N, C-alpha and C positions, 0 to 999 in steps of 0.2 A: 584481461582486466582483473585487477585484484581490489576488491571493494570491502571496506569496513562499514558496518552499521553500528552506531554507538548509541546507547540509551536503554530505556525500558523502565521497569518498575511495575507498570500496570498493563493490562491487556490493550488499553488505548494506545499505548506506545508500541508494544511488542507485535500485535497483530498486524498492523499496517507494515511494520518493518519486515516481517516475514513475507508479506505479499511482494514487497519490493525486491527482497533477496531472490524470491522465486523468479521474478521477471529478469533480473540480472543473470541468474544462472541459465535460464532457458533461452533467453534472447541474445545474450552476449557471451555465453560459456564462461561467466565470471567466477572467479574463486572468492568466496564470501566468508568473512570472519565477523562475529558479533562480539561487542564489548559491553558487559553489563556490570551489575553488582550481585552480591550474594543474597540480597534481600528481595530482588524483583522476580516477577512471574516468568521472566526470560530463562531462569534456570529450569523451568519445567517445559516451556514451549519451544525454545530454540533447539535444544538437543533432540526433541521428539520430532522436530521438522527436518532433522538431518544436517543441521549446521553447527559449526564449532563455536563455542562461546568461551571467552576469556573474561576474567573478572578483575576489577579494580575496586579498591575501598574508597568510598566517598559517601558523605551523608547529605542530609537535607539542609536547605537554607530558608525555605518558605514554610510558614505556619508551624514553626518549632520554637522551642525556648532559646533564650540568649545563650545558655551554655552549649546547647547543641550547634547552634550557628557558629560560635567560637571554635568548637571542636572541628567542625566541617572546614572552616577557613584555615585552621591550623594544618589540617591534613591535605588541603587542596594541592600544594606544590608536590607532594609525594604521588598524589593520584595523577597529575599531569605528567610527572617523570615516568610512572608506571605505563601510562598510555603511550608515551613517546617510544618506550622500548618496544611495545607490541607493534606499533606502527612500523618501526624500522625493521623488526624481524619479519613481519609479514610482507614488507615492501609494498605498502598500500599505494594504489593509483588514485583513489578517492576515498574520502571519509564522508559518510552521510549521518548527520545528527538527527535523531528521531525524538528528542526530548527525553526527560527523566534524569536521574542522578548521574549516570555515567557519560551522558552526552556532552556536558560542558567540558570536563577535563580532556576527553578525546578530541573534541573539536579544537580546543585551544592548543593541544599538542600538535595536531595536524597543521594548523596555521603557522605555528612556530617552525615547523619542519618544511614549510612551503608546499605541503600536499593540498590539492584542491579540495574544498569542502562544499557540501550541499546541505542546507538546513531543510528538514521537513517539519512543517508546522501545521498540525491538524486543527488547532483551536483558533477561534477568532482573535484572541489576544495571545501573542507568543508567551511561553513559559520563560522562567528566568534563564534557563540554559541557552535557549535560542536568542534571547535578548542580548546576552553578554557577547555572542559572536556575530550578531545580525549584520553589522556593517563591514565585516571582513570575510563573509562567505562569498564564494564565487557565484552561487546561485541559491535560490530558495524555492521550494515547492509548497504552496499554501492551499488551504481549503476554501478560504473566503477571500473575496475581492478586497474586503476592508483590511485584511491582514498584510497585503503586499507592501503597504507604506512603511512597514517596519524593517523591510529588508532591501538589499541591493540585488537587482536582477531577479525579481520574484515572478513566478508564474503560477496562475491558479489551476492546480491539477485536480484538486479534491483529495479524498482519502481512499486508498485502496481497500476494497472489500471483496468478499467471495463472489464470484460470478453468478451463483445461485440466486442472489438477492435481486439482480437485475431482470431475471427471467420470471419474476412473480407476476401473475396475471391479476388485473383488477377483480375484486370480489363481485359476484352477481348481485343486482339490486334486491332480489328477492331472497337472498341467503339469510339464514338464521343469524341474528346479531351475535358477534363474537368479540371478546375483549382479551387482549394479551397484556399482562402485568409483569414487569420485571425491574430489578434494581441493579443490574450488573452481576457479575459472577458471584459476588459475595452477598447479593441481595441488598435490601434497604429497609431497615426497621420502620422508618417513618411512613414509607409507601405501603408496606404491609399492614400497618396499623390503621392507616386511613381507608385502604380498601375494605378491610374487615369491617370497620365502622360504617362504610357505605353499603354493605351487603343488603341490609333489609330494604332500603329505599330502592336499590337497583332491582331486586327480586320482585318488588311490588310493581314497578313501572315496566320491567321487561321480564316477565315470568320465564320466557325461553332463552334468556341470555346464556351464552356459552362463555366460561371464563377459564383461561389458561394462566396459571400463576407461578412464576419462579421466585422462590422465597429466599434462597441462600440456605446453607446447611443449618446454621444455628437458629433460623426462624421457621424451619419447616414444621416441627411438632406443634408449636402453639398456633401457627397460622391454619394448619390442617384442622386443628381442634375447633377454631373459631368458625370455619366454614360448616363443619359438621353441626355445631351448635346453632348456626343461623339456618340450617336446613337447605344449604345451597350446594348443589353438586358441581364440582369443578375439577379440573386437572391441576393438582397442586404438587410441585416437586421442588427439590433443592436446586436443581440445575437442569436446564433444557439443552440437550445435546444437539438437536436438530433445529436451530434457530430459524433458518430460511423457511422450513416447513411451518413453524409456529407463526412467522410473519405472514405467510400465505393464507392461513386460516383466520387471520384477524381482520376486523373491520377498523379497529381502533387500538392503539398502543399507549399504555401508561408507563413511563420509565424516567430514568435520569437522562442527561443530555451531554455525556462524554462525546468526544470526537468520533469514535468509532461507531457509537450507537446512532448518532445523527447521520453518519454517512450511510449506514445500513438502512435507515429509515428512508432517506432520499432515494437510495438505489431501489428499494422496493416500492417507493411511492406511497408510503402509508401515513394516514393522519395520525397525529400524536398529541398527547398531553404530557408536557415536560415538567418534571419536578426536579430542578437542578439540585446537586449536592452543594450545600451551603459552604462547606469548608474546602472546596476545590481550590487549588492554587490560582491566585488572581481572579477568583470567581469566574473561571473560563466557562464553566458549564452554564451559567446564566447568560453569558455573551453568546454561546452557541445557540441556546434556546431562543434567544431574542432574534437572532438572524432568521430563523425559520418562522418565528411569530410574524415578523415584519413582512415575510413573503406570503403569508396567509396559509402556511402549511402546518401550523401547530398552535397549541394553546400553552401558555406558560403560567405555572402556578408556583410561586415561591414557597419553600418548605415552612417558612415562617407563618404563612397564611393557609396551610394545608389542614383541612378538616373534612371528616367523613361526609357530612351532609352537603357541603358545597361541591366536593369532588363528585359525589353521586349525581348532583344536578348537572354538572358539566358533561359527565359520561352519558347520562340518559339523554340529555338534550342533543349531543352529537349523534348518538346511535339512532335516534329518531329522525334526524335530519339528513337523509341520504343525499340530497343535492349538495349540502354543505361539505359532507364527507368527500364527495366526489371532487369538489373544488379543491379541497385540501390535499387530496391525492395528487391531482394534476400539478398543483403548486410545488408539492414535495418532489415530484419526479423531475421537474425543471431544474432542480438544484443538484441532480445526480451527476456523477463523473465516472462513466464506465471505463474510460481509459486511463484512470489515475495511475495504476501500477506501471503500465507501459511508458507513460509520459515521464514519470519520475525516473524510471530506469534509463530512459533516453537522456534526460538531463545529466544524470550521473555519468553515463558513458561519454557524453559530449565533453564535459569538463575534465574527465579523466584522460581523454585522448587529445586534449589541447587543440581542439578544432575538428577532430574526427567525429563523425556523426552518423548514427544508424539510419539506414535508408527506410523508406516506407515499406511494410511487409510485402506488398504486392510486387513492388519493383525488385526487392531483394529476392523474392521467390523466382521471378523471371530470370534473374542473373545467375542464380544457382542452377537453374534448369540448363541455361546456355553452357555453363561451366561443366555440368554433369555430362551433357551430350558430347562435349569435346573430349572429356576424359575417357568416356566410354569408347569413342572412336580410337583415341590413342591406345587404350588398353587392348583393343582388338588387334591392333597392328604391332604394338611394341611391348605389351605385357606390363605397362606402367600402371602404378596405382597412385591415387591421390594422397598426399601426405599433409597438405595444408591448403585451406581456401580462406582467404580474408576479403571482405567487402566493407568499404567505408567511404565517406565523402569528405574531401579535403580540398582546400584551395580551389574551389569552383568545379572540381571534377569528381566523378564517382570512380573509385579504384577497385578493380577485381583482380586479385593476384592468386594464382594457383601454383603450387609447387608440388611436383610428383615425387616418387620416392627414389628416382635415380635408376629404376630398373628398366631395361628394355631398349632405350635409345642411347646409342653412343655414336656420335658423328665419326669417330676414328675407326669404328669397326668395319670389317668388309661387308657385313649384312646391311648396315645403315649408311654406308658411304654414299654421298650424294643425294640423300633423302632428308631434306630439311624437315623440322617438326611439322610444318604446315601440311606436308604430304602424308603425315600420319593421322589424319583426320581432323586437323585444326581449322581447315578451310571453312567449315560451317560456322564455327565460332567467329572467325574473322568476318565472314559476310554479315552475320547478324549483328555483330558489334558496329560495323560500318552502317548498317541500316538505322541504327540508333543514333547515328551522328558521331560515333566514337572511333578510336583507333585501337589496333592490337599490336603488341610488342611481344616478340618471342626471343628468349635467349637460352642457349643450351650449354651445359658444362658436363663433360664426360664424368660419369660416376656421381654426379650430384643432382641429376634430375633436370627437368625442364621447367623454367619459370615462365608463366604466361600472365601478362598484365593487360587488362582491358580498361581504358580510360573513357568515361562518358561524361559530356557536359551535364551539370546539374539541371540546367534549365530543360534539358530533354527528358529528364526523369520525372517531372511533375505531372 
């Protein structure tokens, strides 16, 4: 399978896209290409993760001046044409749009070329790129149930996050209270200022409070100075490299509410105070925060109403109310999606294969074991080696096809004359396939190897 992931701009788009790419590569041996723009964070993250990145030129349409919008609209046909060329050259089987500048042109190009498209939408309200293609995508993977109505054939998968977040244990009830503050990789000046203003009240109410604060590079020096002036000892840094560890050591998190942040918080089951970025496209951060607030997992404070004294009151109130924190944690964990990456990759593989579908991992492992046993027996007698193994589900049957390298078995040779492939160790595979309610078919061609196909009814595989 050859898959393209299109979009980016921010970590909220790129980090889940990389998780999907890894699932496609590990689970389906897919060849993956990213399409982005020269301005996005994908230029740093995608090559570092070992994937190829190609760029198209396309600008913004949301929250920009009229002149910028006109420039973007004028350049859009060229961006679509450039994306078409990339799709043709790569011979893509599926295009996955993850949102962001490059997503729209690439998805439109794919739809015009008849290539299956999958939209990934991590926010409660779809961004512009996904709204444009929503009704023409073959499938959509969404984070929230409320988002499904915008797409055809949508499935709630959640947002892929690193597995370390799911293994975070609940904090002990008698642990020293701990607060984690961050505003994304670039920090958030408004959150930094409010926390600094809240320090005297928090120090007075919770003298042993531990604070870990990610400020962003530009805000590091003034924020550190403010902590020192307030006499509060804290871990203040521009960027936290081990965020799962920071989550694990926190009782409460104060942060923005981008899609990836929300997904990490639910994966870890952490209570949160969300302060949405007010200029996010379509105000999607507010909608994300509202979804968790309705579930009882978070508190939402609009930035327009953010003040040090009221923020301190909310933080102290929550940290002193362990039963409420525990309830918020449980509510948050209920919204987690531990299999998001695998499910999205499976959706992509399904639409790319036009009906072919990946088997459940336990079934696939069993089938591979059957195949390997058979090939080992073949190799023992005929020195054959496995050249290709494919397993997929199609038309109500599970198909396992093995092609060896053509070495060792030759029906026309004196040594192998009268010895059909079954006598070369394949009987065990035949018997085990029959036990599963399936059939075994064997065909041999001199010099081209032995093709073994096992067909198993899907009903027997559940």
